[in-house]
N, C-alpha and C positions, 0 to 999 in steps of 0.2 A: 531419485529425489521423490520424497513423499511429502505432500502438502496436506496439513490438517487445519481446518478452520477452527478458530477459538474466539471466545467472546471478550477478548482483551486486546485493545489496539495498542499502538506504540506509546512509549513513555515520553519521548521527545524526538525532534527531528534530527536525523543524522545525515540524510542524503536528500537529494531531489531527483525524482523520476519524471521523465518527459514521455508521456504517452496518452492515449485517449481513454476515456471512461470505458468504452467498448472493449478496448484491448485488455484492461484490467479485469473486467467482468468475464471475458472469454477464458481467463486463467483461474480466477478466484470465485466467480459467480457474483451475485448481487452483494452489495455492502452488507456486512453482518454485525457491525458494532454500533452501539449507541455512543455518541460523542456530544460535545458541547454544541447544541443546535444553533447558537448565535455565531459560531465560527466554522463549523464543519457540517457539510451535507452528506458526504460519502466517507465511510471509514471501514477498513477491513483489519481483522486480526487473524493471524495464521502462524503456523509453525512449519518449518521446512526441516525435515529430519530432526525434529525436536528442538530447533532453534526458533525462538519467538521473533516475529516480525510484524510490522504494521504499515499500512498505507492509508493516507487520508488527504483530503483537500483542505485548504486553509483559506478562509474568506473567499470562497468561490474560485480558487485557483484552478479547479477542474475546467473552467471555461477557457483556460489557456493551456490545457493539457499538461499541467504542472502539479505534481503530487509530493507531499512530504512522506519520508520513509524512515522507519525505525528498523534496524537490523543490519547484519553484516552486508557490506556492498557485494561481496562475492556471491552471496546467496540470492540477492535481488537480481544480479546479473544472470544467474541460472534460471530464475523464475521468468524473467523478461529479457530473453536474449536479443541482442541487437538494439535495445533501447538505450537512450542516453541517460546516464546516472552520474550525478555530480555530488 
């Protein structure tokens, strides 16, 4: 599995990921995308084996360890094994 960081975050929410900010940063590093500052504080854009994905908080959902996810569920499960994804 090869992860490349890109400067394009997700287009829309497909799933919800439950984990901490620190757990995301341990895998993806610091947030790397500019997003709507009125709605989003942390946002990542990345590709896994060429498939585009994104993770972001929405209206401070990070305070509840809840993240919006764009990308195939199977890929997010590989990137964050053992984490709950709905």
